[in-house]
C-alpha positions, 0 to 999 in steps of 0.5 A, spaced: 173 308 919 179 308 923 180 300 923 173 297 921 170 298 914 165 304 914 157 303 913 159 308 908 163 304 903 159 298 904 157 296 897 148 295 896 146 289 892 145 288 885 138 289 885 138 295 888 144 299 884 143 305 882 136 305 885 136 311 890 135 316 884 127 317 884 128 321 878 134 317 874 133 314 868 130 307 868 134 305 862 141 305 866 142 298 867 143 296 875 151 296 877 154 296 883 155 302 885 157 304 893 152 306 897 150 313 900 148 311 907 150 303 908 144 299 910 139 305 911 140 307 904 132 306 901 130 304 895 127 310 890 125 307 883 125 311 877 121 317 876 113 315 876 114 309 878 112 306 886 117 306 892 118 301 895 119 302 902 120 297 909 113 298 913 112 302 919 115 298 925 119 293 922 124 295 928 123 298 934 125 305 934 132 306 937 135 312 942 142 311 940 145 318 940 151 319 939 158 320 944 161 326 942 170 324 943 175 329 942 178 326 935 184 321 935 192 324 935 193 326 927 186 323 924 183 327 918 177 325 916 178 320 909 176 322 902 176 318 895 183 317 891 186 323 888 183 328 893 186 331 900 183 334 906 186 338 912 184 342 918 182 349 915 182 352 923 180 350 929 179 357 931 170 356 930 165 356 936 159 351 934 160 352 926 154 351 923 154 354 918 159 356 912 157 361 906 162 365 901 162 372 902 162 376 894 170 378 896 172 371 898 172 372 906 168 366 909 162 368 914 162 363 919 155 363 923 157 360 931 150 358 932 151 357 940 155 363 940 149 368 938 154 370 933 157 371 925 164 371 925 168 372 918 175 368 916 179 371 911 183 367 907 190 371 906 190 373 898 191 367 893 192 362 899 185 360 901 189 354 904 189 357 911 184 363 914 189 368 916 185 375 919 179 373 923 173 378 925 166 377 929 161 381 924 154 381 929 153 378 935 147 378 940 143 373 934 138 369 936 140 361 934 142 364 928 143 358 921 142 361 915 146 366 912 145 370 905 148 376 901 143 380 896 145 387 894 147 391 899 145 386 904 147 380 909 141 377 910 141 373 917 136 367 919 134 367 927 131 363 929 125 368 930 126 372 924 130 374 918 134 380 919 139 384 916 145 389 916 148 394 911 153 390 908 158 391 902 164 386 900 170 386 904 166 390 911 168 385 917 163 388 921 156 390 922 154 398 923 147 399 927 141 394 929 138 389 925 132 390 921 127 384 922 124 383 915 120 378 917 118 374 923 118 367 924 116 361 929 122 360 935 125 353 937 122 346 935 123 339 936 130 336 936 134 341 932 128 345 928 130 351 930 134 352 925 132 358 919 136 357 913 135 363 908 137 363 901 138 369 895 135 367 889 138 372 885 135 371 878 128 373 881 129 378 886 126 373 891 129 370 898 127 363 901 127 361 908 126 354 912 122 353 917 122 346 921 117 344 923 115 344 931 113 337 933 115 329 930 109 328 927 103 332 929 099 336 924 102 344 924 100 349 919 105 354 915 110 356 916 112 349 919 115 346 915 115 349 911 119 353 905 117 361 905 119 366 899 119 373 900 121 379 896 127 382 900 124 386 904 120 381 907 113 383 903 110 378 898 111 373 904 109 366 902 109 359 902 113 356 896 112 349 899 110 345 904 110 338 908 117 339 909 119 336 916 126 340 917 128 342 910 134 345 913 139 345 906 137 351 900 141 352 894 140 354 887 142 349 882 147 354 877 144 350 871 136 351 871 136 356 877 132 352 881 131 351 889 133 344 891 133 342 899 135 337 903 130 334 908 130 331 915 124 326 916 120 324 922 123 319 927 120 313 931 118 309 925 123 304 926 131 304 924 130 304 916 123 309 915 123 314 913 129 315 909 131 323 909 132 326 901 134 332 898 130 334 892 128 340 887 122 343 890 117 344 886 113 350 887 107 349 891 108 343 892 106 338 898 112 333 901 106 329 906 108 331 912 105 329 918 100 325 913 104 322 909 112 320 906 116 319 900 110 319 896 103 315 898 105 312 903 101 314 910 104 315 917 099 309 920 100 316 927 095 319 922 092 314 919 085 316 915 085 323 916 087 327 910 086 322 904 087 328 900 094 330 902 096 324 903 094 322 895 097 329 892 105 327 897 110 329 892 116 323 891 123 327 892 128 326 887 134 322 891 133 319 898 139 319 903 139 314 907 134 314 914 135 319 920 142 322 918 140 328 918 141 332 911 143 339 913 146 343 908 148 341 900 152 346 895 153 344 888 160 344 885 162 351 881 167 345 878 173 350 879 177 345 882 174 338 884 171 334 878 164 332 876 161 341 875 154 341 877 154 335 883 151 336 889 155 335 896 150 334 902 152 334 910 149 329 913 150 331 921 148 323 923 143 319 926 141 318 933 134 314 931 137 308 929 141 301 932 146 302 927 149 309 926 149 312 919 150 319 916 157 323 920 159 324 913 159 328 906 155 324 900 156 327 893 149 325 888 151 326 880 147 332 877 147 332 869 144 337 866 140 339 872 137 333 874 140 328 878 143 323 874 146 317 879 145 313 887 149 318 891 155 316 894 160 317 899 165 323 899 167 325 906 168 319 911 171 317 916 168 320 924 165 314 927 171 310 932 171 302 932 167 303 939 162 307 935 164 314 939 164 320 934 168 325 933 166 329 928 158 332 926 158 335 918 153 341 918 156 347 913 159 347 907 161 351 902 166 352 895 172 357 895 173 362 889 179 357 888 174 352 888 175 347 893 171 345 898 170 347 905 166 343 911 164 345 918 164 340 923 160 342 930 163 336 934 169 338 935 168 345 932 173 343 927 173 346 919 176 342 913 178 343 906 178 338 901 182 339 895 183 335 888 191 334 885 188 334 878 185 339 873 178 337 872 175 333 868 170 336 863 162 334 861 
């Protein structure tokens, strides 16, 4: 990271290599692979085996929030060999989410401004945006955005709203229609409400984070909701998910995946954030347990029934790294069709900084196939100051990758110089 070795590029010990993926094959031999998130990477053996984690309070709970500074002159994030990263736009304001519209426009959700803007690339040229438009404003901390049939849906902190939409439309018409009410605000950044259309099943998914760090709460808090496109038939799809920010449908299986922020104040390396395929009706532990039946000592003895049923998630990505949006590679440009890319906003509850990056999870036949690896890094300076905090992530029609960061309000585009590899 600009003068020092990034934690993301360090190597994990052979005994831990290949063990970051809970659903990976138990027969695969251990190999020295890049750690996903440096020294906070957790161990998650093959599915069905116990998960080895450090004990609670093994280290003091840190309060080490980042100091965001302007980017160094001519600085760009770092990407692996063969890839190129370039600044796509510096005209966004608090770009918390980036979503591709059906016609190739990029909708940028500017949460602190309460608005959504449209960035339209020139025809056939995705290297930079051309025209810009304000699609909607006067929203209440919007975050999630999705398109379905003749509507665009937006996740405000207190409701899911929708506007009529036709491909190519650059301005919302009329007042937003509220299709379901939500609980506003939340612990730290838990005001985010993601929303995702499940086109195959004619449903919507909506994520709602917890209001607290570790207090008992009922859904819709700490859960993913499912409902009809008009908001009817709403029910809890999965629960015990402290802050399930990222939502994406795996294109190979049609199943929902999520990226989750786990709880704070148990120590530097506990518990890890995670990415997982979501099991319908599944319970993922919060606040009583984490990463399977590891009971939270702050809720000891309260719900042994829920501790026992806590699901072990598929991929652990490091403690306190703030896993946010995720997207699956369509394979039109970047190698590794089907791989999952995840934005890590960065830690505050660790003595040593971690996250501030985009990681890549190999996926084969719709399932995780190995540990995460570093993909977009370099936002932390030698003095520990930070100049970028990834949040939004999406693929453009040509297969290149857009990543927004809200530290300095920049959006980057990653391309690959060779034809995609086939598998």
